[in-house]
mmCIF file of the N, C-alpha and C atoms, coordinates in Angstrom:
data_MODEL
# 
_entry.id   MODEL 
# 
loop_
_atom_site.group_PDB 
_atom_site.id 
_atom_site.type_symbol 
_atom_site.label_atom_id 
_atom_site.label_alt_id 
_atom_site.label_comp_id 
_atom_site.label_asym_id 
_atom_site.label_entity_id 
_atom_site.label_seq_id 
_atom_site.pdbx_PDB_ins_code 
_atom_site.Cartn_x 
_atom_site.Cartn_y 
_atom_site.Cartn_z 
_atom_site.occupancy 
_atom_site.B_iso_or_equiv 
_atom_site.pdbx_formal_charge 
_atom_site.auth_seq_id 
_atom_site.auth_comp_id 
_atom_site.auth_asym_id 
_atom_site.auth_atom_id 
_atom_site.pdbx_PDB_model_num 
ATOM 1   N N  . UNK A 1 1  ? 9.866   -51.126 -60.361 1.00 0.00 ? 1  UNK A N  1 
ATOM 2   C CA . UNK A 1 1  ? 8.468   -50.810 -60.563 1.00 0.00 ? 1  UNK A CA 1 
ATOM 3   C C  . UNK A 1 1  ? 7.798   -50.679 -59.191 1.00 0.00 ? 1  UNK A C  1 
ATOM 4   N N  . UNK A 1 2  ? 7.008   -49.629 -59.003 1.00 0.00 ? 2  UNK A N  1 
ATOM 5   C CA . UNK A 1 2  ? 6.341   -49.472 -57.708 1.00 0.00 ? 2  UNK A CA 1 
ATOM 6   C C  . UNK A 1 2  ? 5.052   -50.293 -57.667 1.00 0.00 ? 2  UNK A C  1 
ATOM 7   N N  . UNK A 1 3  ? 4.429   -50.309 -56.512 1.00 0.00 ? 3  UNK A N  1 
ATOM 8   C CA . UNK A 1 3  ? 3.259   -51.181 -56.291 1.00 0.00 ? 3  UNK A CA 1 
ATOM 9   C C  . UNK A 1 3  ? 2.068   -50.804 -57.174 1.00 0.00 ? 3  UNK A C  1 
ATOM 10  N N  . UNK A 1 4  ? 1.865   -49.514 -57.415 1.00 0.00 ? 4  UNK A N  1 
ATOM 11  C CA . UNK A 1 4  ? 0.737   -49.088 -58.242 1.00 0.00 ? 4  UNK A CA 1 
ATOM 12  C C  . UNK A 1 4  ? 0.917   -49.538 -59.681 1.00 0.00 ? 4  UNK A C  1 
ATOM 13  N N  . UNK A 1 5  ? 2.102   -49.375 -60.214 1.00 0.00 ? 5  UNK A N  1 
ATOM 14  C CA . UNK A 1 5  ? 2.369   -49.832 -61.581 1.00 0.00 ? 5  UNK A CA 1 
ATOM 15  C C  . UNK A 1 5  ? 2.267   -51.348 -61.673 1.00 0.00 ? 5  UNK A C  1 
ATOM 16  N N  . UNK A 1 6  ? 2.723   -52.019 -60.651 1.00 0.00 ? 6  UNK A N  1 
ATOM 17  C CA . UNK A 1 6  ? 2.663   -53.481 -60.631 1.00 0.00 ? 6  UNK A CA 1 
ATOM 18  C C  . UNK A 1 6  ? 1.215   -53.977 -60.567 1.00 0.00 ? 6  UNK A C  1 
ATOM 19  N N  . UNK A 1 7  ? 0.373   -53.294 -59.794 1.00 0.00 ? 7  UNK A N  1 
ATOM 20  C CA . UNK A 1 7  ? -1.035  -53.695 -59.676 1.00 0.00 ? 7  UNK A CA 1 
ATOM 21  C C  . UNK A 1 7  ? -1.800  -53.405 -60.961 1.00 0.00 ? 7  UNK A C  1 
ATOM 22  N N  . UNK A 1 8  ? -1.403  -52.375 -61.688 1.00 0.00 ? 8  UNK A N  1 
ATOM 23  C CA . UNK A 1 8  ? -2.093  -52.006 -62.926 1.00 0.00 ? 8  UNK A CA 1 
ATOM 24  C C  . UNK A 1 8  ? -1.473  -52.647 -64.154 1.00 0.00 ? 8  UNK A C  1 
ATOM 25  N N  . UNK A 1 9  ? -0.666  -53.653 -63.955 1.00 0.00 ? 9  UNK A N  1 
ATOM 26  C CA . UNK A 1 9  ? -0.036  -54.341 -65.078 1.00 0.00 ? 9  UNK A CA 1 
ATOM 27  C C  . UNK A 1 9  ? -1.093  -55.022 -65.941 1.00 0.00 ? 9  UNK A C  1 
ATOM 28  N N  . UNK A 1 10 ? -0.899  -54.959 -67.226 1.00 0.00 ? 10 UNK A N  1 
ATOM 29  C CA . UNK A 1 10 ? -1.881  -55.476 -68.175 1.00 0.00 ? 10 UNK A CA 1 
ATOM 30  C C  . UNK A 1 10 ? -2.076  -56.986 -68.072 1.00 0.00 ? 10 UNK A C  1 
ATOM 31  N N  . UNK A 1 11 ? -1.055  -57.713 -67.675 1.00 0.00 ? 11 UNK A N  1 
ATOM 32  C CA . UNK A 1 11 ? -1.155  -59.179 -67.626 1.00 0.00 ? 11 UNK A CA 1 
ATOM 33  C C  . UNK A 1 11 ? -2.206  -59.656 -66.619 1.00 0.00 ? 11 UNK A C  1 
ATOM 34  N N  . UNK A 1 12 ? -2.420  -58.893 -65.550 1.00 0.00 ? 12 UNK A N  1 
ATOM 35  C CA . UNK A 1 12 ? -3.441  -59.267 -64.569 1.00 0.00 ? 12 UNK A CA 1 
ATOM 36  C C  . UNK A 1 12 ? -4.840  -59.217 -65.189 1.00 0.00 ? 12 UNK A C  1 
ATOM 37  N N  . UNK A 1 13 ? -5.079  -58.168 -65.947 1.00 0.00 ? 13 UNK A N  1 
ATOM 38  C CA . UNK A 1 13 ? -6.407  -57.986 -66.523 1.00 0.00 ? 13 UNK A CA 1 
ATOM 39  C C  . UNK A 1 13 ? -6.659  -58.933 -67.686 1.00 0.00 ? 13 UNK A C  1 
ATOM 40  N N  . UNK A 1 14 ? -5.622  -59.276 -68.421 1.00 0.00 ? 14 UNK A N  1 
ATOM 41  C CA . UNK A 1 14 ? -5.760  -60.292 -69.466 1.00 0.00 ? 14 UNK A CA 1 
ATOM 42  C C  . UNK A 1 14 ? -6.116  -61.631 -68.830 1.00 0.00 ? 14 UNK A C  1 
ATOM 43  N N  . UNK A 1 15 ? -5.495  -61.943 -67.703 1.00 0.00 ? 15 UNK A N  1 
ATOM 44  C CA . UNK A 1 15 ? -5.791  -63.186 -66.996 1.00 0.00 ? 15 UNK A CA 1 
ATOM 45  C C  . UNK A 1 15 ? -7.225  -63.204 -66.470 1.00 0.00 ? 15 UNK A C  1 
ATOM 46  N N  . UNK A 1 16 ? -7.725  -62.073 -66.002 1.00 0.00 ? 16 UNK A N  1 
ATOM 47  C CA . UNK A 1 16 ? -9.112  -62.001 -65.534 1.00 0.00 ? 16 UNK A CA 1 
ATOM 48  C C  . UNK A 1 16 ? -10.081 -62.194 -66.692 1.00 0.00 ? 16 UNK A C  1 
ATOM 49  N N  . UNK A 1 17 ? -9.802  -61.580 -67.841 1.00 0.00 ? 17 UNK A N  1 
ATOM 50  C CA . UNK A 1 17 ? -10.666 -61.751 -69.017 1.00 0.00 ? 17 UNK A CA 1 
ATOM 51  C C  . UNK A 1 17 ? -10.670 -63.216 -69.457 1.00 0.00 ? 17 UNK A C  1 
ATOM 52  N N  . UNK A 1 18 ? -9.507  -63.857 -69.448 1.00 0.00 ? 18 UNK A N  1 
ATOM 53  C CA . UNK A 1 18 ? -9.426  -65.279 -69.792 1.00 0.00 ? 18 UNK A CA 1 
ATOM 54  C C  . UNK A 1 18 ? -10.254 -66.119 -68.816 1.00 0.00 ? 18 UNK A C  1 
ATOM 55  N N  . UNK A 1 19 ? -10.186 -65.802 -67.532 1.00 0.00 ? 19 UNK A N  1 
ATOM 56  C CA . UNK A 1 19 ? -10.946 -66.539 -66.525 1.00 0.00 ? 19 UNK A CA 1 
ATOM 57  C C  . UNK A 1 19 ? -12.453 -66.367 -66.739 1.00 0.00 ? 19 UNK A C  1 
ATOM 58  N N  . UNK A 1 20 ? -12.880 -65.174 -67.103 1.00 0.00 ? 20 UNK A N  1 
ATOM 59  C CA . UNK A 1 20 ? -14.300 -64.937 -67.362 1.00 0.00 ? 20 UNK A CA 1 
ATOM 60  C C  . UNK A 1 20 ? -14.756 -65.723 -68.590 1.00 0.00 ? 20 UNK A C  1 
ATOM 61  N N  . UNK A 1 21 ? -13.929 -65.770 -69.617 1.00 0.00 ? 21 UNK A N  1 
ATOM 62  C CA . UNK A 1 21 ? -14.280 -66.528 -70.824 1.00 0.00 ? 21 UNK A CA 1 
ATOM 63  C C  . UNK A 1 21 ? -14.399 -68.015 -70.509 1.00 0.00 ? 21 UNK A C  1 
ATOM 64  N N  . UNK A 1 22 ? -13.473 -68.548 -69.714 1.00 0.00 ? 22 UNK A N  1 
ATOM 65  C CA . UNK A 1 22 ? -13.535 -69.965 -69.331 1.00 0.00 ? 22 UNK A CA 1 
ATOM 66  C C  . UNK A 1 22 ? -14.793 -70.228 -68.504 1.00 0.00 ? 22 UNK A C  1 
ATOM 67  N N  . UNK A 1 23 ? -15.106 -69.333 -67.590 1.00 0.00 ? 23 UNK A N  1 
ATOM 68  C CA . UNK A 1 23 ? -16.311 -69.497 -66.770 1.00 0.00 ? 23 UNK A CA 1 
ATOM 69  C C  . UNK A 1 23 ? -17.582 -69.436 -67.582 1.00 0.00 ? 23 UNK A C  1 
ATOM 70  N N  . UNK A 1 24 ? -17.654 -68.515 -68.528 1.00 0.00 ? 24 UNK A N  1 
ATOM 71  C CA . UNK A 1 24 ? -18.841 -68.415 -69.381 1.00 0.00 ? 24 UNK A CA 1 
ATOM 72  C C  . UNK A 1 24 ? -18.963 -69.641 -70.275 1.00 0.00 ? 24 UNK A C  1 
ATOM 73  N N  . UNK A 1 25 ? -17.841 -70.173 -70.751 1.00 0.00 ? 25 UNK A N  1 
ATOM 74  C CA . UNK A 1 25 ? -17.884 -71.412 -71.540 1.00 0.00 ? 25 UNK A CA 1 
ATOM 75  C C  . UNK A 1 25 ? -18.457 -72.549 -70.704 1.00 0.00 ? 25 UNK A C  1 
ATOM 76  N N  . UNK A 1 26 ? -18.112 -72.601 -69.427 1.00 0.00 ? 26 UNK A N  1 
ATOM 77  C CA . UNK A 1 26 ? -18.666 -73.609 -68.537 1.00 0.00 ? 26 UNK A CA 1 
ATOM 78  C C  . UNK A 1 26 ? -20.156 -73.450 -68.334 1.00 0.00 ? 26 UNK A C  1 
ATOM 79  N N  . UNK A 1 27 ? -20.605 -72.210 -68.252 1.00 0.00 ? 27 UNK A N  1 
ATOM 80  C CA . UNK A 1 27 ? -22.038 -71.961 -68.081 1.00 0.00 ? 27 UNK A CA 1 
ATOM 81  C C  . UNK A 1 27 ? -22.801 -72.360 -69.329 1.00 0.00 ? 27 UNK A C  1 
ATOM 82  N N  . UNK A 1 28 ? -22.311 -71.982 -70.503 1.00 0.00 ? 28 UNK A N  1 
ATOM 83  C CA . UNK A 1 28 ? -22.994 -72.352 -71.746 1.00 0.00 ? 28 UNK A CA 1 
ATOM 84  C C  . UNK A 1 28 ? -22.982 -73.849 -71.967 1.00 0.00 ? 28 UNK A C  1 
ATOM 85  N N  . UNK A 1 29 ? -21.897 -74.509 -71.602 1.00 0.00 ? 29 UNK A N  1 
ATOM 86  C CA . UNK A 1 29 ? -21.813 -75.957 -71.770 1.00 0.00 ? 29 UNK A CA 1 
ATOM 87  C C  . UNK A 1 29 ? -22.821 -76.671 -70.877 1.00 0.00 ? 29 UNK A C  1 
ATOM 88  N N  . UNK A 1 30 ? -23.154 -76.080 -69.776 1.00 0.00 ? 30 UNK A N  1 
ATOM 89  C CA . UNK A 1 30 ? -24.135 -76.665 -68.864 1.00 0.00 ? 30 UNK A CA 1 
ATOM 90  C C  . UNK A 1 30 ? -25.521 -76.750 -69.510 1.00 0.00 ? 30 UNK A C  1 
ATOM 91  N N  . UNK A 1 31 ? -25.831 -75.826 -70.418 1.00 0.00 ? 31 UNK A N  1 
ATOM 92  C CA . UNK A 1 31 ? -27.160 -75.782 -71.032 1.00 0.00 ? 31 UNK A CA 1 
ATOM 93  C C  . UNK A 1 31 ? -27.220 -76.459 -72.395 1.00 0.00 ? 31 UNK A C  1 
ATOM 94  N N  . UNK A 1 32 ? -26.118 -77.007 -72.884 1.00 0.00 ? 32 UNK A N  1 
ATOM 95  C CA . UNK A 1 32 ? -26.130 -77.659 -74.195 1.00 0.00 ? 32 UNK A CA 1 
ATOM 96  C C  . UNK A 1 32 ? -26.971 -78.926 -74.172 1.00 0.00 ? 32 UNK A C  1 
ATOM 97  N N  . UNK A 1 33 ? -26.686 -79.774 -73.236 1.00 0.00 ? 33 UNK A N  1 
ATOM 98  C CA . UNK A 1 33 ? -27.362 -81.054 -73.182 1.00 0.00 ? 33 UNK A CA 1 
ATOM 99  C C  . UNK A 1 33 ? -27.442 -81.482 -71.721 1.00 0.00 ? 33 UNK A C  1 
ATOM 100 N N  . UNK A 1 34 ? -28.300 -82.422 -71.449 1.00 0.00 ? 34 UNK A N  1 
ATOM 101 C CA . UNK A 1 34 ? -28.460 -82.885 -70.076 1.00 0.00 ? 34 UNK A CA 1 
ATOM 102 C C  . UNK A 1 34 ? -27.652 -84.159 -69.834 1.00 0.00 ? 34 UNK A C  1 
ATOM 103 N N  . UNK A 1 35 ? -26.599 -84.353 -70.601 1.00 0.00 ? 35 UNK A N  1 
ATOM 104 C CA . UNK A 1 35 ? -25.766 -85.542 -70.455 1.00 0.00 ? 35 UNK A CA 1 
ATOM 105 C C  . UNK A 1 35 ? -24.851 -85.391 -69.247 1.00 0.00 ? 35 UNK A C  1 
ATOM 106 N N  . UNK A 1 36 ? -24.536 -86.492 -68.641 1.00 0.00 ? 36 UNK A N  1 
ATOM 107 C CA . UNK A 1 36 ? -23.701 -86.503 -67.439 1.00 0.00 ? 36 UNK A CA 1 
ATOM 108 C C  . UNK A 1 36 ? -22.283 -85.989 -67.729 1.00 0.00 ? 36 UNK A C  1 
ATOM 109 N N  . UNK A 1 37 ? -21.753 -86.326 -68.900 1.00 0.00 ? 37 UNK A N  1 
ATOM 110 C CA . UNK A 1 37 ? -20.396 -85.913 -69.247 1.00 0.00 ? 37 UNK A CA 1 
ATOM 111 C C  . UNK A 1 37 ? -20.302 -84.396 -69.399 1.00 0.00 ? 37 UNK A C  1 
ATOM 112 N N  . UNK A 1 38 ? -21.302 -83.772 -70.040 1.00 0.00 ? 38 UNK A N  1 
ATOM 113 C CA . UNK A 1 38 ? -21.275 -82.326 -70.220 1.00 0.00 ? 38 UNK A CA 1 
ATOM 114 C C  . UNK A 1 38 ? -21.366 -81.598 -68.882 1.00 0.00 ? 38 UNK A C  1 
ATOM 115 N N  . UNK A 1 39 ? -22.091 -82.143 -67.950 1.00 0.00 ? 39 UNK A N  1 
ATOM 116 C CA . UNK A 1 39 ? -22.193 -81.536 -66.627 1.00 0.00 ? 39 UNK A CA 1 
ATOM 117 C C  . UNK A 1 39 ? -20.848 -81.557 -65.921 1.00 0.00 ? 39 UNK A C  1 
ATOM 118 N N  . UNK A 1 40 ? -20.132 -82.671 -66.014 1.00 0.00 ? 40 UNK A N  1 
ATOM 119 C CA . UNK A 1 40 ? -18.807 -82.757 -65.402 1.00 0.00 ? 40 UNK A CA 1 
ATOM 120 C C  . UNK A 1 40 ? -17.838 -81.760 -66.029 1.00 0.00 ? 40 UNK A C  1 
ATOM 121 N N  . UNK A 1 41 ? -17.846 -81.683 -67.342 1.00 0.00 ? 41 UNK A N  1 
ATOM 122 C CA . UNK A 1 41 ? -16.943 -80.755 -68.032 1.00 0.00 ? 41 UNK A CA 1 
ATOM 123 C C  . UNK A 1 41 ? -17.297 -79.317 -67.683 1.00 0.00 ? 41 UNK A C  1 
ATOM 124 N N  . UNK A 1 42 ? -18.594 -79.009 -67.616 1.00 0.00 ? 42 UNK A N  1 
ATOM 125 C CA . UNK A 1 42 ? -19.025 -77.661 -67.254 1.00 0.00 ? 42 UNK A CA 1 
ATOM 126 C C  . UNK A 1 42 ? -18.588 -77.296 -65.844 1.00 0.00 ? 42 UNK A C  1 
ATOM 127 N N  . UNK A 1 43 ? -18.724 -78.230 -64.911 1.00 0.00 ? 43 UNK A N  1 
ATOM 128 C CA . UNK A 1 43 ? -18.293 -77.964 -63.531 1.00 0.00 ? 43 UNK A CA 1 
ATOM 129 C C  . UNK A 1 43 ? -16.791 -77.752 -63.457 1.00 0.00 ? 43 UNK A C  1 
ATOM 130 N N  . UNK A 1 44 ? -16.027 -78.540 -64.193 1.00 0.00 ? 44 UNK A N  1 
ATOM 131 C CA . UNK A 1 44 ? -14.569 -78.382 -64.194 1.00 0.00 ? 44 UNK A CA 1 
ATOM 132 C C  . UNK A 1 44 ? -14.177 -77.031 -64.777 1.00 0.00 ? 44 UNK A C  1 
ATOM 133 N N  . UNK A 1 45 ? -14.842 -76.623 -65.869 1.00 0.00 ? 45 UNK A N  1 
ATOM 134 C CA . UNK A 1 45 ? -14.549 -75.312 -66.451 1.00 0.00 ? 45 UNK A CA 1 
ATOM 135 C C  . UNK A 1 45 ? -14.899 -74.175 -65.499 1.00 0.00 ? 45 UNK A C  1 
ATOM 136 N N  . UNK A 1 46 ? -16.009 -74.295 -64.794 1.00 0.00 ? 46 UNK A N  1 
ATOM 137 C CA . UNK A 1 46 ? -16.388 -73.258 -63.832 1.00 0.00 ? 46 UNK A CA 1 
ATOM 138 C C  . UNK A 1 46 ? -15.372 -73.153 -62.692 1.00 0.00 ? 46 UNK A C  1 
ATOM 139 N N  . UNK A 1 47 ? -14.956 -74.288 -62.168 1.00 0.00 ? 47 UNK A N  1 
ATOM 140 C CA . UNK A 1 47 ? -13.963 -74.286 -61.082 1.00 0.00 ? 47 UNK A CA 1 
ATOM 141 C C  . UNK A 1 47 ? -12.635 -73.735 -61.573 1.00 0.00 ? 47 UNK A C  1 
ATOM 142 N N  . UNK A 1 48 ? -12.250 -74.101 -62.791 1.00 0.00 ? 48 UNK A N  1 
ATOM 143 C CA . UNK A 1 48 ? -11.005 -73.597 -63.361 1.00 0.00 ? 48 UNK A CA 1 
ATOM 144 C C  . UNK A 1 48 ? -11.074 -72.084 -63.566 1.00 0.00 ? 48 UNK A C  1 
ATOM 145 N N  . UNK A 1 49 ? -12.210 -71.593 -64.042 1.00 0.00 ? 49 UNK A N  1 
ATOM 146 C CA . UNK A 1 49 ? -12.371 -70.151 -64.228 1.00 0.00 ? 49 UNK A CA 1 
ATOM 147 C C  . UNK A 1 49 ? -12.303 -69.383 -62.919 1.00 0.00 ? 49 UNK A C  1 
ATOM 148 N N  . UNK A 1 50 ? -12.917 -69.918 -61.885 1.00 0.00 ? 50 UNK A N  1 
ATOM 149 C CA . UNK A 1 50 ? -12.862 -69.263 -60.566 1.00 0.00 ? 50 UNK A CA 1 
ATOM 150 C C  . UNK A 1 50 ? -11.433 -69.271 -60.025 1.00 0.00 ? 50 UNK A C  1 
ATOM 151 N N  . UNK A 1 51 ? -10.734 -70.378 -60.184 1.00 0.00 ? 51 UNK A N  1 
ATOM 152 C CA . UNK A 1 51 ? -9.354  -70.470 -59.686 1.00 0.00 ? 51 UNK A CA 1 
ATOM 153 C C  . UNK A 1 51 ? -8.437  -69.488 -60.408 1.00 0.00 ? 51 UNK A C  1 
ATOM 154 N N  . UNK A 1 52 ? -8.589  -69.368 -61.711 1.00 0.00 ? 52 UNK A N  1 
ATOM 155 C CA . UNK A 1 52 ? -7.757  -68.431 -62.475 1.00 0.00 ? 52 UNK A CA 1 
ATOM 156 C C  . UNK A 1 52 ? -8.078  -66.994 -62.077 1.00 0.00 ? 52 UNK A C  1 
ATOM 157 N N  . UNK A 1 53 ? -9.359  -66.680 -61.908 1.00 0.00 ? 53 UNK A N  1 
ATOM 158 C CA . UNK A 1 53 ? -9.747  -65.316 -61.516 1.00 0.00 ? 53 UNK A CA 1 
ATOM 159 C C  . UNK A 1 53 ? -9.211  -64.977 -60.126 1.00 0.00 ? 53 UNK A C  1 
ATOM 160 N N  . UNK A 1 54 ? -9.308  -65.912 -59.194 1.00 0.00 ? 54 UNK A N  1 
ATOM 161 C CA . UNK A 1 54 ? -8.770  -65.655 -57.856 1.00 0.00 ? 54 UNK A CA 1 
ATOM 162 C C  . UNK A 1 54 ? -7.265  -65.466 -57.874 1.00 0.00 ? 54 UNK A C  1 
ATOM 163 N N  . UNK A 1 55 ? -6.576  -66.232 -58.718 1.00 0.00 ? 55 UNK A N  1 
ATOM 164 C CA . UNK A 1 55 ? -5.120  -66.075 -58.839 1.00 0.00 ? 55 UNK A CA 1 
ATOM 165 C C  . UNK A 1 55 ? -4.777  -64.678 -59.334 1.00 0.00 ? 55 UNK A C  1 
ATOM 166 N N  . UNK A 1 56 ? -5.520  -64.186 -60.326 1.00 0.00 ? 56 UNK A N  1 
ATOM 167 C CA . UNK A 1 56 ? -5.269  -62.846 -60.851 1.00 0.00 ? 56 UNK A CA 1 
ATOM 168 C C  . UNK A 1 56 ? -5.597  -61.770 -59.820 1.00 0.00 ? 56 UNK A C  1 
ATOM 169 N N  . UNK A 1 57 ? -6.686  -61.933 -59.105 1.00 0.00 ? 57 UNK A N  1 
ATOM 170 C CA . UNK A 1 57 ? -7.077  -60.939 -58.109 1.00 0.00 ? 57 UNK A CA 1 
ATOM 171 C C  . UNK A 1 57 ? -6.070  -60.875 -56.968 1.00 0.00 ? 57 UNK A C  1 
ATOM 172 N N  . UNK A 1 58 ? -5.612  -62.021 -56.513 1.00 0.00 ? 58 UNK A N  1 
ATOM 173 C CA . UNK A 1 58 ? -4.620  -62.020 -55.436 1.00 0.00 ? 58 UNK A CA 1 
ATOM 174 C C  . UNK A 1 58 ? -3.278  -61.481 -55.909 1.00 0.00 ? 58 UNK A C  1 
ATOM 175 N N  . UNK A 1 59 ? -2.973  -61.655 -57.194 1.00 0.00 ? 59 UNK A N  1 
ATOM 176 C CA . UNK A 1 59 ? -1.740  -61.068 -57.728 1.00 0.00 ? 59 UNK A CA 1 
ATOM 177 C C  . UNK A 1 59 ? -1.843  -59.549 -57.755 1.00 0.00 ? 59 UNK A C  1 
ATOM 178 N N  . UNK A 1 60 ? -3.029  -59.024 -58.038 1.00 0.00 ? 60 UNK A N  1 
ATOM 179 C CA . UNK A 1 60 ? -3.219  -57.571 -58.012 1.00 0.00 ? 60 UNK A CA 1 
ATOM 180 C C  . UNK A 1 60 ? -3.113  -57.040 -56.595 1.00 0.00 ? 60 UNK A C  1 
ATOM 181 N N  . UNK A 1 61 ? -3.710  -57.756 -55.656 1.00 0.00 ? 61 UNK A N  1 
ATOM 182 C CA . UNK A 1 61 ? -3.690  -57.291 -54.261 1.00 0.00 ? 61 UNK A CA 1 
ATOM 183 C C  . UNK A 1 61 ? -2.326  -57.409 -53.616 1.00 0.00 ? 61 UNK A C  1 
ATOM 184 N N  . UNK A 1 62 ? -1.517  -58.308 -54.120 1.00 0.00 ? 62 UNK A N  1 
ATOM 185 C CA . UNK A 1 62 ? -0.183  -58.526 -53.552 1.00 0.00 ? 62 UNK A CA 1 
ATOM 186 C C  . UNK A 1 62 ? 0.695   -57.398 -53.913 1.00 0.00 ? 62 UNK A C  1 
# 
């Protein structure tokens, strides 16, 4: 497989969509309640979403 086909592989874009969904879940969870536990979970989801998105983007660029 050449580099263009490898960069346009569907698995990269599925991973980016998953990362966006996780990030949006973190954002919505932040506004549910003002409890300390929900804030921690929201921050963890946001960080996890960013990490997954960066992994997918670097896989495309590689």
